[in-house]
TORVOLO-333698 format. One line per 5 residues: number of its first residue (from 0); for each residue y, x, z of C-alpha. Coordinates in Angstrom, 1 decimal. Last residue first. Example, Ala and Ser with C-alpha at 12.3 -4.5 7.8 and 13.67 -1.06 7.14 Angstrom:
% residues 2
1	-1.1:13.7:7.1; -4.5:12.3:7.8;
% end
This chain:
% residues 550
549	105.2:-60.4:-54.8; 102.7:-60.1:-52.3; 99.9:-62.0:-54.4; 97.4:-62.5:-52.1; 97.0:-66.5:-52.4;
544	94.6:-66.3:-55.4; 97.0:-68.1:-57.7; 99.1:-65.4:-58.0; 97.0:-63.0:-59.1; 94.9:-60.0:-57.0;
539	91.9:-60.3:-58.0; 90.4:-56.8:-57.2; 87.4:-55.2:-59.5; 85.5:-53.0:-58.2; 83.6:-50.0:-60.6;
534	81.0:-47.8:-59.3; 80.4:-44.3:-61.1; 77.9:-42.4:-63.2; 77.5:-39.0:-64.6; 74.2:-38.5:-66.7;
529	70.8:-39.5:-65.5; 69.2:-36.4:-66.0; 72.0:-33.6:-66.3; 73.5:-35.3:-63.3; 70.0:-35.0:-60.7;
524	70.5:-31.1:-61.0; 74.2:-30.8:-60.8; 74.4:-33.3:-57.7; 74.3:-36.8:-57.7; 78.3:-37.1:-57.9;
519	79.4:-40.8:-58.1; 82.7:-41.7:-60.3; 84.9:-44.4:-58.5; 86.0:-46.9:-61.0; 89.2:-49.8:-60.1;
514	89.3:-53.1:-61.9; 92.6:-54.9:-61.5; 94.5:-53.1:-64.5; 98.0:-52.0:-63.8; 96.8:-49.1:-66.2;
509	94.8:-49.5:-68.7; 91.2:-49.5:-68.0; 89.5:-45.7:-69.8; 87.0:-45.9:-72.5; 84.2:-44.1:-71.8;
504	84.0:-40.3:-72.9; 80.9:-39.1:-74.3; 79.6:-36.4:-72.9; 80.4:-32.9:-73.8; 78.4:-30.8:-70.9;
499	79.8:-30.4:-68.0; 81.4:-27.0:-66.6; 80.3:-26.4:-63.4; 82.3:-27.1:-60.4; 83.4:-24.2:-58.3;
494	84.1:-25.6:-54.7; 81.5:-28.2:-54.9; 82.8:-31.4:-53.4; 84.0:-33.6:-56.6; 87.1:-35.6:-55.7;
489	87.4:-39.0:-55.4; 89.0:-41.3:-57.7; 91.1:-43.6:-56.5; 90.7:-47.0:-58.0; 91.4:-47.6:-61.9;
484	93.7:-51.0:-62.7; 92.0:-53.0:-64.9; 94.0:-54.6:-67.9; 93.6:-58.2:-68.2; 91.5:-59.9:-70.7;
479	89.4:-60.2:-68.6; 86.1:-57.4:-67.7; 83.0:-58.5:-66.9; 81.4:-55.6:-65.2; 79.5:-53.5:-67.0;
474	76.0:-52.7:-64.9; 75.7:-49.4:-63.0; 72.7:-47.7:-63.7; 71.1:-47.1:-59.8; 72.1:-45.1:-57.3;
469	72.4:-46.9:-54.4; 75.8:-48.6:-53.6; 78.4:-46.8:-51.6; 79.6:-49.0:-49.3; 83.6:-48.4:-48.0;
464	84.4:-49.0:-44.6; 86.7:-51.6:-44.1; 90.4:-51.4:-43.3; 91.9:-54.9:-42.5; 93.1:-57.6:-43.0;
459	90.4:-60.4:-44.4; 88.5:-60.3:-47.7; 88.7:-63.3:-49.7; 85.5:-63.8:-51.5; 84.9:-65.9:-54.5;
454	87.5:-64.7:-56.6; 89.4:-66.7:-58.7; 88.4:-66.6:-62.4; 91.5:-66.5:-64.8; 92.8:-63.5:-63.3;
449	96.5:-63.0:-62.8; 98.5:-60.2:-64.9; 99.5:-57.7:-63.1; 101.9:-55.5:-64.6; 105.0:-56.5:-62.2;
444	102.6:-55.9:-59.2; 102.3:-52.3:-60.2; 98.2:-51.2:-59.0; 98.3:-47.7:-57.1; 97.4:-44.5:-58.9;
439	94.7:-42.3:-58.1; 95.4:-38.7:-59.7; 92.2:-38.6:-61.6; 89.2:-36.0:-60.7; 87.9:-34.4:-63.3;
434	84.0:-34.7:-63.4; 84.5:-38.1:-65.2; 82.2:-40.5:-63.7; 80.6:-42.8:-66.6; 82.1:-46.3:-66.9;
429	79.8:-48.7:-68.4; 81.5:-50.5:-71.4; 84.0:-52.5:-71.8; 83.9:-56.0:-73.4; 86.9:-57.7:-73.9;
424	89.4:-54.9:-74.1; 87.9:-53.1:-76.8; 87.9:-49.4:-77.1; 87.0:-48.2:-80.4; 84.5:-45.9:-81.8;
419	81.9:-47.8:-79.0; 80.1:-46.0:-76.7; 76.5:-46.5:-76.7; 75.0:-47.9:-73.4; 73.9:-45.6:-70.7;
414	70.9:-47.1:-69.5; 69.9:-44.9:-66.5; 66.8:-43.4:-66.4; 65.7:-44.3:-62.7; 64.0:-40.9:-61.4;
409	60.7:-40.4:-60.1; 60.1:-37.2:-58.5; 56.9:-34.8:-59.7; 55.2:-33.2:-56.9; 57.5:-34.5:-54.6;
404	58.7:-38.1:-54.7; 62.2:-37.8:-54.9; 64.2:-38.9:-52.4; 66.6:-42.1:-53.0; 70.1:-41.9:-52.3;
399	71.5:-45.0:-50.8; 74.8:-45.8:-52.3; 77.8:-46.8:-49.8; 79.2:-50.3:-50.4; 82.5:-50.8:-51.2;
394	84.4:-53.5:-49.2; 87.9:-54.1:-51.0; 90.7:-52.9:-48.8; 93.5:-55.4:-48.1; 96.7:-55.4:-49.8;
389	99.1:-52.7:-48.5; 97.2:-50.0:-49.4; 95.0:-48.2:-47.1; 93.9:-45.2:-49.3; 90.1:-44.7:-50.0;
384	88.8:-41.3:-49.5; 85.4:-41.8:-51.0; 82.7:-40.6:-48.9; 80.6:-37.6:-50.7; 77.2:-37.9:-51.7;
379	75.6:-34.6:-51.3; 72.2:-34.6:-53.3; 69.5:-33.6:-51.6; 68.3:-30.2:-53.1; 64.9:-30.5:-54.3;
374	62.5:-27.5:-53.9; 59.2:-27.9:-55.5; 55.9:-27.1:-53.8; 54.3:-24.7:-55.5; 50.8:-25.9:-56.2;
369	48.6:-22.7:-55.5; 45.3:-23.7:-57.2; 41.8:-22.5:-55.5; 40.1:-20.0:-57.3; 36.6:-21.0:-58.1;
364	34.0:-18.4:-57.4; 31.0:-18.7:-58.9; 27.6:-18.5:-57.2; 25.5:-15.9:-58.4; 21.8:-16.8:-58.9;
359	19.6:-14.6:-57.7; 16.6:-14.5:-59.5; 13.6:-15.0:-57.6; 11.3:-12.0:-58.4; 7.5:-13.1:-58.7;
354	5.3:-10.9:-56.9; 2.0:-10.4:-58.4; -1.0:-10.4:-55.4; -3.0:-7.2:-55.2; -6.0:-7.4:-55.5;
349	-8.0:-6.3:-53.2; -11.4:-5.1:-53.5; -13.7:-5.5:-50.7; -14.9:-2.1:-49.8; -18.9:-2.0:-48.9;
344	-19.6:-0.6:-45.5; -22.6:0.7:-45.2; -24.3:0.3:-41.7; -25.0:3.3:-39.7; -28.1:3.9:-38.3;
339	-27.6:4.8:-34.8; -30.5:7.1:-33.2; -31.1:6.1:-29.9; -30.0:8.5:-27.4; -32.7:9.4:-24.6;
334	-31.2:9.5:-21.8; -32.6:12.2:-19.0; -32.5:10.5:-15.9; -30.8:12.4:-13.5; -32.0:13.6:-10.3;
329	-30.4:12.9:-7.1; -30.3:15.6:-4.7; -30.7:14.2:-1.3; -28.5:11.3:0.7; -27.8:12.4:4.1;
324	-29.1:9.9:6.8; -27.3:9.4:9.6; -28.1:11.3:12.9; -29.6:8.7:15.3; -33.1:8.7:14.8;
319	-33.2:12.7:14.3; -31.0:13.3:17.5; -33.1:11.4:19.8; -36.1:12.5:18.6; -35.1:16.3:19.4;
314	-33.6:15.5:22.5; -36.6:13.9:23.9; -38.5:17.0:23.1; -35.6:18.9:24.6; -35.3:17.0:28.0;
309	-34.2:19.7:30.0; -31.1:20.1:28.5; -28.9:17.2:30.2; -26.4:17.3:28.0; -27.7:15.8:24.9;
304	-30.9:14.1:26.0; -29.9:12.3:29.0; -31.9:10.5:32.1; -32.4:13.1:34.5; -30.2:15.0:34.2;
299	-26.9:13.0:32.1; -26.9:11.0:29.7; -26.9:7.4:30.8; -27.8:6.0:26.9; -25.4:3.4:25.9;
294	-26.4:0.3:24.1; -24.4:-2.3:22.1; -24.5:-6.0:20.8; -28.2:-5.9:20.2; -29.8:-5.9:17.1;
289	-34.0:-7.1:18.1; -36.0:-4.7:16.1; -33.6:-1.8:16.1; -33.2:-2.0:19.7; -37.0:-1.9:20.1;
284	-37.1:0.9:17.5; -34.9:3.2:19.3; -36.9:2.4:22.7; -40.0:3.4:21.1; -38.8:6.6:20.2;
279	-37.1:7.2:23.5; -40.6:6.4:25.1; -42.7:8.8:22.9; -40.4:11.1:23.5; -41.2:11.7:27.2;
274	-39.5:14.6:28.9; -39.7:13.4:32.5; -41.8:10.5:33.4; -39.7:9.2:36.6; -36.3:9.0:34.7;
269	-35.8:9.1:30.9; -32.8:6.6:29.4; -31.0:3.0:29.6; -27.9:1.8:30.5; -25.5:-0.9:29.2;
264	-28.5:-2.6:26.8; -27.4:-5.4:24.8; -28.2:-9.2:24.3; -26.0:-11.9:22.5; -26.4:-15.2:24.2;
259	-27.7:-18.4:22.4; -29.5:-20.0:25.7; -32.8:-19.9:24.3; -32.3:-15.9:22.7; -31.2:-14.6:25.8;
254	-34.1:-15.9:27.7; -36.4:-14.8:25.1; -34.7:-11.5:24.7; -34.9:-10.8:28.0; -38.4:-11.8:28.8;
249	-39.5:-9.8:25.8; -37.8:-6.4:27.4; -40.0:-7.3:31.3; -38.8:-10.6:33.5; -42.7:-10.7:34.0;
244	-44.1:-7.4:31.9; -44.8:-7.7:28.4; -42.4:-5.4:27.0; -42.1:-2.5:29.9; -46.1:-2.9:29.4;
239	-46.1:-1.7:25.7; -43.8:1.0:26.6; -46.5:2.2:29.1; -47.4:2.6:32.8; -45.4:-0.6:33.7;
234	-43.4:-1.0:36.7; -42.0:1.6:36.9; -40.4:4.1:35.7; -38.9:5.0:31.8; -35.2:3.5:32.5;
229	-33.9:-0.1:31.3; -30.9:-1.7:32.1; -30.4:-5.3:30.8; -27.9:-7.3:29.4; -26.9:-10.9:28.7;
224	-23.8:-11.6:27.4; -20.8:-14.1:27.6; -21.6:-15.5:31.2; -19.5:-17.8:32.9; -20.1:-21.3:30.7;
219	-23.7:-20.2:30.2; -25.0:-20.5:33.9; -25.1:-17.9:37.1; -28.5:-16.2:36.7; -29.5:-15.1:39.8;
214	-32.8:-16.6:39.2; -33.2:-15.3:35.9; -33.0:-12.1:37.7; -36.9:-12.7:39.3; -35.9:-11.1:43.1;
209	-36.4:-7.4:44.8; -37.7:-6.0:41.5; -39.0:-8.4:38.7; -38.7:-6.2:35.8; -36.0:-4.8:34.0;
204	-33.1:-4.5:36.4; -30.6:-7.1:35.7; -27.2:-7.3:33.2; -25.0:-10.4:33.1; -22.0:-9.5:30.6;
199	-18.2:-11.0:30.9; -16.2:-10.8:27.9; -12.6:-10.3:28.7; -10.1:-12.0:26.0; -7.1:-12.0:28.6;
194	-3.6:-12.5:27.7; -2.6:-14.4:30.4; -4.7:-14.0:33.4; -6.6:-17.1:34.2; -9.7:-15.3:33.1;
189	-10.0:-13.4:35.3; -10.2:-16.1:38.2; -12.6:-18.1:36.8; -15.1:-15.1:36.5; -14.4:-14.4:39.9;
184	-15.0:-17.6:40.9; -18.6:-17.7:39.2; -20.1:-14.7:39.9; -19.0:-15.9:43.6; -20.7:-19.3:42.9;
179	-23.7:-17.2:41.9; -24.2:-15.5:44.5; -23.8:-18.6:46.8; -27.1:-19.9:45.3; -29.0:-16.4:45.2;
174	-28.0:-15.6:49.3; -29.3:-11.8:50.3; -31.3:-11.8:46.9; -28.4:-11.2:44.8; -27.2:-7.7:45.2;
169	-23.3:-7.0:45.6; -24.2:-4.5:48.5; -26.1:-2.3:45.9; -29.8:-0.8:46.4; -31.7:-3.4:46.5;
164	-32.6:-5.0:42.6; -31.7:-8.8:41.6; -28.0:-7.7:41.2; -28.7:-4.8:38.7; -25.0:-4.7:37.5;
159	-22.6:-6.9:39.9; -20.0:-7.4:36.6; -20.5:-5.4:33.5; -17.3:-6.5:31.9; -16.6:-6.1:28.0;
154	-13.2:-5.1:27.9; -11.0:-7.6:25.4; -7.5:-7.6:27.3; -7.5:-3.7:26.9; -3.9:-2.9:26.1;
149	-2.6:-1.7:29.6; -1.5:-4.4:30.8; -4.4:-7.0:30.3; -6.4:-4.3:31.8; -4.2:-4.3:35.2;
144	-3.6:-8.4:35.3; -7.7:-8.5:35.0; -7.8:-6.0:37.9; -4.8:-8.1:40.4; -6.8:-10.9:39.8;
139	-10.1:-9.5:40.4; -8.9:-8.0:43.7; -7.1:-11.6:44.5; -10.2:-13.7:44.7; -11.7:-11.7:47.6;
134	-11.4:-14.6:49.7; -12.6:-17.2:47.4; -15.1:-19.2:49.1; -17.7:-18.0:47.5; -16.5:-14.3:48.4;
129	-16.8:-15.2:52.1; -20.2:-16.5:51.2; -21.6:-13.1:49.5; -19.9:-11.0:52.1; -22.2:-13.1:55.0;
124	-25.1:-12.6:52.9; -24.7:-8.8:52.7; -24.3:-8.4:56.3; -28.0:-10.4:57.0; -29.4:-7.9:54.1;
119	-28.4:-5.1:55.5; -25.5:-2.5:54.0; -27.3:0.5:52.3; -23.7:2.2:52.1; -23.7:1.7:48.2;
114	-21.0:-0.7:47.5; -18.7:-0.2:50.3; -16.5:-3.0:48.4; -18.1:-6.0:46.8; -18.3:-7.4:43.4;
109	-18.9:-3.7:41.8; -17.5:-3.3:38.3; -19.1:-1.9:35.0; -16.5:-1.1:32.1; -17.2:-1.2:28.6;
104	-14.8:-0.6:25.9; -15.5:-1.2:22.4; -14.5:0.4:19.0; -13.6:-1.0:15.5; -9.8:-1.9:16.2;
99	-9.4:1.6:16.8; -6.8:3.8:18.8; -6.4:1.4:21.4; -9.7:2.1:22.6; -9.1:5.8:23.3;
94	-5.7:5.1:25.1; -7.7:2.4:27.2; -10.1:4.9:28.2; -7.6:7.5:29.2; -5.4:4.8:31.0;
89	-8.3:3.6:33.2; -8.9:7.5:34.3; -5.6:6.9:36.6; -7.6:4.3:39.4; -6.1:1.0:40.8;
84	-8.6:-0.7:39.0; -8.8:-3.7:41.5; -12.2:-2.5:42.2; -10.9:0.8:42.8; -8.6:-0.4:45.6;
79	-11.2:-2.5:47.2; -12.9:0.7:48.2; -16.0:2.5:47.8; -17.1:0.5:44.5; -15.9:2.9:41.9;
74	-15.2:1.3:39.1; -17.4:2.7:36.4; -17.4:4.3:32.4; -18.6:3.1:29.2; -17.0:3.7:25.1;
69	-18.9:2.3:22.3; -18.2:3.3:19.0; -19.7:6.5:18.8; -19.6:7.0:14.7; -22.3:9.6:14.2;
64	-20.5:12.9:12.7; -24.3:14.4:12.6; -25.2:13.7:15.7; -24.0:16.8:17.3; -20.5:16.3:16.1;
59	-20.5:12.5:17.6; -21.6:14.1:20.7; -18.5:16.5:20.8; -16.0:13.6:20.3; -17.3:11.5:22.6;
54	-17.0:15.0:24.8; -13.5:14.3:25.6; -13.6:10.2:26.6; -16.0:11.5:29.5; -14.1:14.2:30.4;
49	-11.2:11.5:31.3; -12.9:10.4:33.4; -16.3:8.5:34.1; -18.2:10.8:32.7; -20.9:11.2:29.6;
44	-22.1:6.9:29.7; -23.5:7.0:26.0; -22.5:5.0:22.8; -23.7:2.8:20.1; -22.8:-0.4:18.4;
39	-25.2:-1.4:16.2; -24.5:-0.6:12.8; -27.9:0.5:11.6; -27.3:3.6:10.4; -29.9:5.2:8.5;
34	-32.8:7.3:9.5; -32.5:11.4:9.2; -35.3:13.8:8.0; -34.1:17.1:7.7; -33.2:17.8:11.4;
29	-30.0:18.8:12.9; -28.5:22.2:12.8; -27.5:23.5:16.0; -23.9:23.7:16.4; -23.1:20.8:18.4;
24	-25.6:22.5:20.9; -24.0:25.6:21.2; -20.8:23.5:22.4; -23.0:21.5:24.6; -24.4:23.6:26.6;
19	-21.1:25.2:27.9; -19.7:21.3:28.5; -23.4:20.7:30.3; -22.7:23.5:32.4; -19.3:22.6:33.4;
14	-20.1:19.2:33.9; -23.2:19.8:36.3; -21.8:19.3:39.7; -19.2:16.3:38.8; -22.1:14.6:36.6;
9	-24.0:14.6:39.7; -22.1:13.2:41.9; -21.3:10.7:39.5; -24.6:9.7:38.9; -25.9:10.2:42.4;
4	-23.1:7.8:43.7; -23.8:5.0:40.9; -27.4:4.7:42.2; -30.9:5.2:40.0; -33.3:2.6:39.4;
% end
């Protein structure tokens, strides 16, 4: 198998020439017949550093726009610093990977320093046992932290590749048992770093080589992918031999299926047999048939097909197989229109529905009658001023004036007796107050005659407040044969008295009578209805009453 040292050196020497050739190759017209894209992630090892990143886009153009989803490079194995990832080109690859979530970054990691210095089996055995005891754990922890910090925690780690051969210091044959312990220890250390999502790819050479590669398998718990590097070289003269040989292509597929692992082809390409288009065709067919997780061709001489121009026939097959198919012109099928016979539409007669107007009956507006509220004047009843005589003053009740009821005031009609043509002293008529204010005349004690009937109540000396009775028709008071002295008349309070209608004048009591009459004024409006009224009080001051002062 080719050595990584030779890969790096040859890549550096031929990078300028390959770059110039790649420019012209990218402009070449692709084949007309192109295969359909299988969807398998495809890539190529183009260079270990920034040039390898830049050439991915050029390879894609050469393949007619093929999506190069896998970026593949190697860590240098000469010193532990390189194995720890302390190389600047990792930043370029990490930047490319982060640009698209569908991309995959594959990184080959050596398990020992001085990896290509032809170290003896005895010394390799001691290095394997040291690794199994944990002497190199810190180097791989630092690598894991470096990858996580670069934003590529899902990197595919191809750890200790081609371990069944004789080329590298990290080979398995000197101590297979401890080699498997060492592998598991590296995986455990890297998985302890927070944020990691690494996938570990176990990738031997095709064939038996120095040891059957299944004897180096570290176990399913520490392997995610089972890969295989397969170049066009012995053992096997034909591609069918490569499939069927012990530990060949078929054994690889069967073993991975038995362990329920995905497969890969991290390295494949031309080698001992030169430009072999049949190998390229068969290998691409095998990949399409078995659907690996990814595959990457080693594209530098003598293995490559794009940067290496010494394999033109193989290059033509590779390009034709991987260039996405371009759909040819589509000939439209003529569409013969089916004649459409229109169905006659018979119009349905529309009978209009008569619209009967609804009569609008106006609602009569009934005016609300405005009933005026009569303004009834409150009659002003004057309080009679009764002079204080030497004798006790009779108690005169204060008349209660009823408030008329609105709208029609109910006023009691007084029964006024018809005045007699001649006054009679025995039966006096009701006294109607006169509008003229009479001069009060005090009773003369010499002219008074004793009353036949004594007064039942004897008033106490003092001046009682006169009580005016309610306005009601004055009933005639029984008057004795003796004349009744009229009481003092209270003058009417109107400043300008209204001229009264001629009324029949009641008989005035004779002078020095014991009957006093006080006219009552109901106001102009009420007086017209009930007439003039008066209140008469009869006082017995005879000698038999006990109050005769003389």
